[in-house]
C-alpha positions in Angstrom: -24.2 -175.6 117.3 -20.6 -175.1 118.4 -20.5 -171.6 117.0 -23.7 -170.7 118.8 -22.4 -171.9 122.1 -19.1 -170.1 121.6 -21.0 -166.9 120.8 -23.1 -167.2 123.9 -20.1 -167.8 126.1 -18.2 -164.8 124.6 -21.3 -162.6 124.9 -21.8 -163.6 128.6 -18.1 -162.8 129.3 -18.4 -159.4 127.6 -21.5 -158.6 129.7 -19.8 -159.6 132.9 -16.8 -157.5 132.0 -19.1 -154.4 131.4 -21.0 -155.1 134.6 -24.2 -155.8 132.8 -24.5 -159.4 133.9 -23.5 -160.6 137.3 -21.4 -163.7 137.8 -23.4 -166.6 139.4 -22.6 -167.0 143.0 -22.9 -170.3 144.8 -23.5 -170.6 148.5 -21.8 -173.3 150.5 -23.9 -175.7 152.5 -27.3 -174.1 151.8 -26.3 -170.9 153.7 -28.3 -167.7 153.1 -27.0 -165.4 150.4 -24.6 -162.7 151.6 -27.0 -160.0 150.6 -29.6 -160.7 153.2 -26.9 -160.9 156.0 -25.2 -157.8 154.8 -28.4 -155.8 154.8 -29.4 -157.1 158.2 -26.1 -156.4 159.8 -26.0 -152.9 158.2 -29.5 -152.1 159.5 -28.5 -153.2 163.0 -25.3 -151.3 162.9 -27.1 -148.1 161.7 -29.6 -148.2 164.6 -27.0 -149.1 167.3 -24.5 -146.5 166.1 -27.2 -143.8 166.0 -28.3 -144.6 169.5 -24.8 -144.6 170.8 -24.0 -141.3 169.1 -27.2 -139.6 170.3 -26.9 -141.0 173.8 -23.2 -140.1 174.0 -23.8 -136.6 172.8 -26.7 -136.1 175.2 -24.7 -137.5 178.1 -21.8 -135.2 177.3 -24.0 -132.1 177.1 -25.7 -133.1 180.3 -22.4 -133.6 182.0 -21.2 -130.2 180.7 -24.5 -128.3 181.6 -25.4 -130.3 184.7 -28.9 -131.1 183.5 -28.8 -134.9 183.7 -31.0 -136.9 182.4 -33.0 -134.5 180.2 -30.6 -133.9 177.3 -29.5 -137.5 177.4 -33.1 -138.6 177.0 -33.8 -136.1 174.2 -30.7 -137.0 172.2 -31.2 -140.7 172.8 -34.7 -140.4 171.2 -33.3 -138.3 168.4 -30.6 -140.8 167.8 -33.2 -143.6 167.7 -35.2 -141.7 165.1 -32.2 -141.1 163.0 -31.3 -144.8 163.1 -34.8 -145.8 162.0 -34.7 -143.2 159.2 -31.4 -144.6 158.1 -32.8 -148.2 158.0 -35.9 -146.9 156.1 -33.5 -145.3 153.5 -31.6 -148.6 153.4 -34.6 -150.7 152.5 -36.3 -148.1 150.3 -33.5 -146.4 148.4 -35.7 -144.5 146.0 -37.7 -142.8 148.6 -35.6 -139.6 148.6 -34.9 -139.4 144.8 -37.4 -137.1 143.1 
């Protein structure tokens, strides 16, 4: 039995080294796994940054052209749509691969 256990241990180490098997991760104090937090924070960041970029670009164009608030509103909506599309791509990564 000792040879079998040694073989399993070496096989597991080789798989981890090649990236075929992930190392077991423990969470302290029953916290949520890092993956869920990471995805949630990234999704929020994607939406907020797209809204800021769209709104900022629209505000700058309105300031330059003197057409406030029309371009601001248009680019704010476009930024929101881009943020939602980025979150969709985040949670459904195979949607664009054909």
